[in-house]
C-alpha positions as CSV (number, residue, x, y, z in Angstrom):
1,M,35.1,-22.9,-82.0
2,V,38.9,-22.9,-82.6
3,I,40.8,-25.8,-81.0
4,A,44.6,-25.2,-80.5
5,R,46.5,-28.4,-80.9
6,R,49.7,-29.1,-79.0
7,C,52.7,-28.7,-81.3
8,S,54.6,-32.0,-81.7
9,S,58.3,-32.0,-80.8
10,T,61.2,-34.1,-82.0
11,F,64.6,-34.6,-80.3
12,R,68.1,-34.5,-81.7
13,P,71.4,-35.2,-80.0
14,S,73.1,-32.2,-78.4
15,P,76.8,-31.6,-79.0
16,K,77.1,-31.3,-75.2
17,G,75.2,-34.5,-74.6
18,G,71.6,-35.1,-73.9
19,N,68.7,-34.4,-76.2
20,T,67.5,-30.9,-77.3
21,P,63.8,-30.5,-78.1
22,V,63.1,-29.1,-81.6
23,T,59.5,-27.9,-82.1
24,S,58.0,-28.3,-85.5
25,I,56.8,-24.6,-85.4
26,N,59.3,-22.0,-84.2
27,G,58.4,-19.5,-81.4
28,P,57.5,-16.4,-83.4
29,R,55.4,-18.3,-85.9
30,R,53.7,-20.3,-83.1
31,R,52.8,-17.0,-81.3
32,A,51.4,-15.5,-84.5
33,I,49.2,-18.5,-85.1
34,L,47.9,-18.5,-81.6
35,A,47.2,-14.7,-81.8
36,A,45.3,-15.1,-85.0
37,G,43.2,-17.8,-83.4
38,A,42.4,-15.6,-80.5
39,G,41.4,-12.9,-82.9
40,L,38.9,-15.2,-84.5
41,L,37.4,-16.1,-81.2
42,A,37.0,-12.4,-80.2
43,A,35.6,-11.3,-83.6
44,P,31.8,-10.5,-83.5
45,A,29.5,-12.4,-85.7
46,V,28.8,-10.6,-89.0
47,R,25.2,-9.9,-89.3
48,A,23.5,-9.7,-92.7
49,Q,22.0,-6.3,-93.5
50,P,18.2,-6.3,-93.4
51,A,16.4,-5.9,-96.6
52,F,15.5,-2.3,-97.5
53,P,12.9,-1.2,-97.9
54,N,10.9,-3.8,-95.9
55,R,7.7,-1.8,-95.4
56,P,6.0,1.3,-96.9
57,L,8.0,4.5,-96.9
58,R,6.8,7.9,-95.8
59,M,7.6,11.1,-97.7
60,I,6.9,14.4,-96.0
61,I,6.1,17.3,-98.3
62,P,6.1,20.5,-96.2
63,F,3.5,22.2,-98.3
64,A,-0.3,21.9,-98.8
65,P,-1.7,19.4,-101.3
66,G,-2.1,20.6,-104.9
67,G,0.8,22.9,-105.2
68,G,3.6,22.5,-107.7
69,T,6.0,20.8,-105.3
70,D,3.3,18.4,-104.1
71,L,2.3,17.4,-107.6
72,Q,5.9,16.9,-108.7
73,M,6.9,14.9,-105.7
74,R,3.8,12.7,-106.0
75,A,4.6,11.9,-109.6
76,L,8.2,11.0,-108.8
77,C,7.4,9.0,-105.7
78,D,4.8,7.0,-107.7
79,A,7.5,6.0,-110.2
80,A,10.1,5.3,-107.6
81,S,7.8,3.1,-105.5
82,R,7.6,0.7,-108.4
83,R,11.3,0.4,-108.5
84,L,11.6,0.0,-104.7
85,G,8.8,-2.6,-104.5
86,Q,7.1,-0.7,-101.7
87,P,4.5,2.1,-101.7
88,I,5.5,5.6,-100.7
89,V,2.9,7.4,-98.6
90,I,2.8,11.2,-99.0
91,E,2.3,13.3,-95.9
92,N,1.6,17.0,-96.4
93,R,2.7,19.1,-93.4
94,S,2.4,22.8,-94.3
95,G,3.2,25.8,-92.2
96,G,5.9,26.1,-89.7
97,G,8.1,28.0,-92.1
98,A,8.3,24.9,-94.4
99,I,10.7,23.1,-92.0
100,L,8.3,20.6,-90.5
101,G,9.7,17.8,-92.7
102,A,13.2,18.6,-91.6
103,M,12.1,18.6,-88.0
104,A,10.5,15.2,-88.4
105,L,13.8,13.8,-89.7
106,V,15.7,15.2,-86.8
107,N,13.3,13.7,-84.3
108,D,13.0,10.3,-86.0
109,R,13.5,7.7,-83.3
110,S,14.1,4.9,-85.8
111,P,16.2,6.4,-88.5
112,D,16.3,3.5,-91.0
113,G,15.4,5.3,-94.2
114,H,11.7,4.7,-94.2
115,L,11.0,8.3,-93.3
116,L,12.1,10.9,-95.8
117,S,11.3,14.6,-96.5
118,Q,11.4,17.0,-99.4
119,M,13.8,19.7,-98.5
120,P,12.8,23.2,-99.5
121,S,15.0,26.3,-99.6
122,N,13.8,27.5,-96.1
123,V,15.7,24.6,-94.6
124,F,19.0,26.3,-95.7
125,S,18.1,29.7,-94.0
126,Y,15.7,29.3,-91.1
127,P,18.3,27.8,-88.6
128,L,20.7,30.6,-89.3
129,Q,18.1,33.0,-87.8
130,Q,17.6,31.1,-84.6
131,R,19.8,31.5,-81.5
132,N,18.9,27.9,-80.5
133,A,18.8,26.4,-84.0
134,P,16.7,23.2,-84.1
135,F,19.1,21.6,-86.6
136,D,22.3,22.0,-88.6
137,P,21.2,22.4,-92.2
138,V,24.3,20.8,-93.6
139,N,25.2,18.0,-91.2
140,D,22.0,16.8,-89.6
141,F,20.7,15.0,-92.6
142,S,21.5,12.3,-95.2
143,W,21.3,14.1,-98.5
144,I,19.9,11.6,-101.0
145,I,19.3,13.3,-104.4
146,Q,18.7,16.7,-105.9
147,I,15.7,16.5,-108.3
148,T,14.8,19.9,-109.8
149,G,14.5,23.6,-109.1
150,Y,11.7,26.1,-108.7
151,V,11.1,28.7,-111.5
152,F,11.6,31.9,-109.5
153,G,10.7,35.4,-110.6
154,I,8.8,38.5,-109.9
155,A,5.2,38.9,-111.1
156,V,2.4,41.4,-110.8
157,R,-1.3,41.5,-111.6
158,A,-2.0,41.5,-115.3
159,D,-3.5,45.1,-115.2
160,S,-0.7,46.5,-113.1
161,P,0.9,49.8,-114.3
162,F,4.3,48.1,-114.0
163,R,5.1,46.5,-117.3
164,T,8.8,45.9,-116.6
165,L,11.1,45.5,-113.6
166,A,12.5,48.9,-114.3
167,D,9.0,50.4,-113.8
168,L,8.6,48.6,-110.5
169,I,12.1,49.7,-109.3
170,E,11.4,53.3,-110.3
171,H,8.2,53.4,-108.4
172,A,10.0,51.9,-105.3
173,R,12.6,54.6,-105.6
174,K,10.0,57.3,-105.5
175,N,8.0,55.6,-102.8
176,P,10.4,54.0,-100.3
177,G,9.0,51.0,-98.5
178,R,5.6,51.3,-100.2
179,V,6.1,48.6,-102.8
180,S,5.1,45.4,-101.1
181,Y,5.9,41.9,-102.4
182,G,4.8,38.5,-101.2
183,S,7.1,35.7,-100.4
184,T,6.9,32.3,-98.6
185,S,8.7,33.4,-95.4
186,V,11.1,35.7,-93.7
187,G,14.6,34.6,-94.7
188,G,13.6,32.2,-97.4
189,V,15.1,32.3,-100.9
190,P,12.4,34.5,-102.5
191,H,12.8,37.0,-99.6
192,L,16.6,37.0,-99.6
193,T,16.9,37.2,-103.4
194,T,14.4,40.1,-103.7
195,E,16.4,42.0,-101.0
196,R,19.5,41.4,-103.0
197,I,17.7,42.8,-106.1
198,A,16.6,45.9,-104.1
199,E,20.1,46.3,-102.7
200,H,21.5,46.2,-106.3
201,F,19.1,49.1,-107.4
202,G,19.4,51.0,-104.1
203,V,15.7,50.8,-103.3
204,E,13.5,49.7,-100.3
205,M,10.7,47.2,-100.7
206,T,8.5,45.6,-98.0
207,N,8.4,41.8,-97.7
208,V,5.0,40.3,-96.8
209,P,5.5,36.6,-95.8
210,Y,2.8,34.1,-96.6
211,R,2.4,30.4,-95.9
212,G,2.9,29.4,-99.5
213,G,3.3,30.7,-103.0
214,H,-0.4,30.3,-103.9
215,E,-1.4,32.6,-101.0
216,S,1.0,35.4,-102.2
217,I,-0.3,34.9,-105.8
218,T,-3.9,35.3,-104.5
219,A,-2.9,38.5,-102.7
220,V,-1.4,39.9,-105.9
221,I,-4.5,39.1,-107.9
222,N,-6.8,40.6,-105.2
223,G,-4.7,43.7,-105.1
224,T,-3.6,43.3,-101.5
225,I,0.1,43.5,-102.4
226,T,2.0,45.0,-105.3
227,A,4.0,42.0,-106.5
228,M,5.1,38.5,-105.6
229,S,8.5,36.9,-105.6
230,G,9.0,33.2,-105.9
231,S,7.5,30.4,-107.9
232,G,4.1,29.2,-109.0
233,W,3.3,32.2,-111.1
234,T,3.7,30.6,-114.5
235,E,0.2,29.2,-114.8
236,F,-1.3,32.5,-113.8
237,V,0.8,34.4,-116.4
238,R,-0.3,31.8,-119.0
239,N,-4.0,32.3,-118.2
240,G,-3.8,36.0,-118.3
241,Q,-4.2,36.9,-114.6
242,M,-0.6,37.9,-114.0
243,R,2.4,39.5,-115.7
244,A,6.0,38.3,-115.2
245,L,8.6,41.1,-114.9
246,C,11.6,38.8,-114.7
247,S,12.8,35.3,-114.1
248,W,15.8,34.3,-112.0
249,G,17.2,31.4,-114.0
250,P,20.3,31.1,-116.1
251,R,18.3,31.6,-119.4
252,R,14.8,32.6,-120.5
253,L,12.0,30.1,-120.1
254,A,11.0,28.4,-123.3
255,S,7.3,29.0,-122.4
256,F,7.9,32.7,-121.8
257,P,10.5,33.9,-124.2
258,D,9.6,37.5,-123.7
259,V,10.4,37.5,-119.9
260,P,14.0,38.6,-119.4
261,T,16.3,37.1,-116.8
262,L,17.9,39.1,-114.0
263,K,21.3,38.7,-115.7
264,E,19.9,40.4,-118.9
265,L,18.6,43.3,-116.7
266,G,22.1,43.9,-115.3
267,V,21.6,42.0,-112.0
268,D,24.3,39.4,-111.4
269,I,22.0,36.9,-109.8
270,V,20.9,33.4,-110.9
271,Q,18.6,31.7,-108.5
272,T,16.7,28.5,-109.3
273,G,15.9,27.2,-105.8
274,P,17.1,23.6,-106.3
275,Y,15.5,21.0,-104.1
276,G,15.5,17.3,-103.5
277,F,15.0,15.1,-100.5
278,A,16.9,13.8,-97.5
279,G,16.7,11.2,-94.7
280,P,17.8,11.3,-91.1
281,K,21.4,11.7,-90.3
282,N,23.9,8.8,-90.7
283,L,21.7,6.5,-92.8
284,P,23.6,3.4,-93.9
285,A,25.4,3.7,-97.2
286,N,23.4,0.8,-98.7
287,V,20.1,2.6,-97.8
288,V,21.2,5.9,-99.4
289,A,22.3,4.0,-102.5
290,T,19.1,2.1,-102.8
291,L,17.0,5.3,-102.5
292,H,19.2,7.3,-104.7
293,D,19.2,4.7,-107.5
294,A,15.4,4.3,-107.5
295,F,14.7,8.0,-107.6
296,R,17.5,8.7,-110.1
297,D,16.1,6.1,-112.4
298,S,12.6,7.6,-112.1
299,L,13.5,11.2,-113.0
300,N,12.8,10.6,-116.7
301,D,9.6,8.7,-116.1
302,P,7.1,10.2,-118.7
303,A,4.4,11.1,-116.0
304,H,7.0,12.9,-113.9
305,L,8.4,14.8,-116.9
306,A,4.9,15.8,-117.9
307,V,4.4,17.4,-114.4
308,L,7.7,19.2,-114.6
309,A,6.9,20.5,-118.1
310,S,3.5,21.8,-116.9
311,A,5.3,24.0,-114.4
312,D,8.1,24.9,-116.7
313,M,10.6,23.0,-114.5
314,E,13.5,20.8,-115.6
315,V,15.4,17.9,-114.1
316,D,18.4,19.3,-112.1
317,Y,20.1,16.2,-110.8
318,L,22.8,15.8,-108.2
319,G,23.9,12.7,-106.4
320,P,24.4,12.4,-102.6
321,R,27.9,13.8,-102.4
322,D,27.4,16.7,-104.8
323,Y,24.0,17.5,-103.3
324,A,25.5,17.8,-99.8
325,A,28.3,20.0,-101.2
326,S,25.7,22.2,-102.9
327,V,23.7,22.5,-99.7
328,A,26.8,23.7,-97.9
329,R,27.5,26.4,-100.5
330,I,23.8,27.6,-100.4
331,V,23.9,27.9,-96.6
332,E,27.1,30.0,-96.7
333,Q,25.5,32.3,-99.3
334,N,22.4,32.7,-97.1
335,R,24.6,33.4,-94.1
336,A,26.2,36.3,-95.9
337,V,22.9,37.8,-97.1
338,L,21.2,37.4,-93.7
339,G,24.1,39.1,-92.1
340,R,23.8,42.1,-94.3
341,L,20.0,42.3,-93.5
342,G,20.7,42.0,-89.8
343,L,18.7,38.7,-89.6
344,L,21.6,36.4,-88.7
345,A,21.3,35.0,-85.2
346,G,24.0,36.2,-82.9
């Protein structure tokens, strides 16, 4: 409580007679002091920020257990949990176009940073295809950290007659629409990138969407479809079940030095499918910083690096600000491609 004391006064003789009061604090200064006191009385009490995290965290992975993303995120979360001092519980929510994690964040009724989700590439394209989009892919999340990127490419069955991408393209040119390729969804990065490749060569191929990369790989091996576009093929090329025709990264993969990049084949496309994780919109800055620092410091954990290496993946780090800017660029690229394909919502 602030107590205002009465200012004392003194008197001095007036030239006209009588005494004139002289306050020890002049008018403007006195008013300023009183105003400051009133401000202190009106100011709300400053509350201490609660400790974070103060209970186990939940990380949604919008894919089935056992896939590359699941294994990578589990290894990283295990390392980060030791730095955060709380366990991180993995929740696999596959299906739904791989946006179930994003939807959970949008619908989180207590957005305090204890619910997080891995954010796959479909998050950056699915809303653009919906008239009543369930979320804004740029502005409805707190982007925490970009972690790595998928190893994308086109692969066929090992005994396929198509030994190069040129072979596949030539067959597509002679048989419009009869070359089928598997992807993880309509409008996802594998689908959109393959359509850009087909557009470059002036051919038509048919997209067959599956719920995950492993399903499309199985369809290739079983002979149901001609090829698959996306990730997850490296282990099957390594064990002799598939053949890679191209990779989409900036350089050849160290494990597959004979597989050319799209750039080498004359297609000006580099697509690595970067991903990380996010939290609900408007998380406090201290929560974002705590999560970011724990996961950044876990990127080079030996167990995590071993999982990345097994899938021919590398650390591809971006902090919150740069990650958010990258997401905005990817969304605009997707908007342009979807528009050309006639898939952009009106």
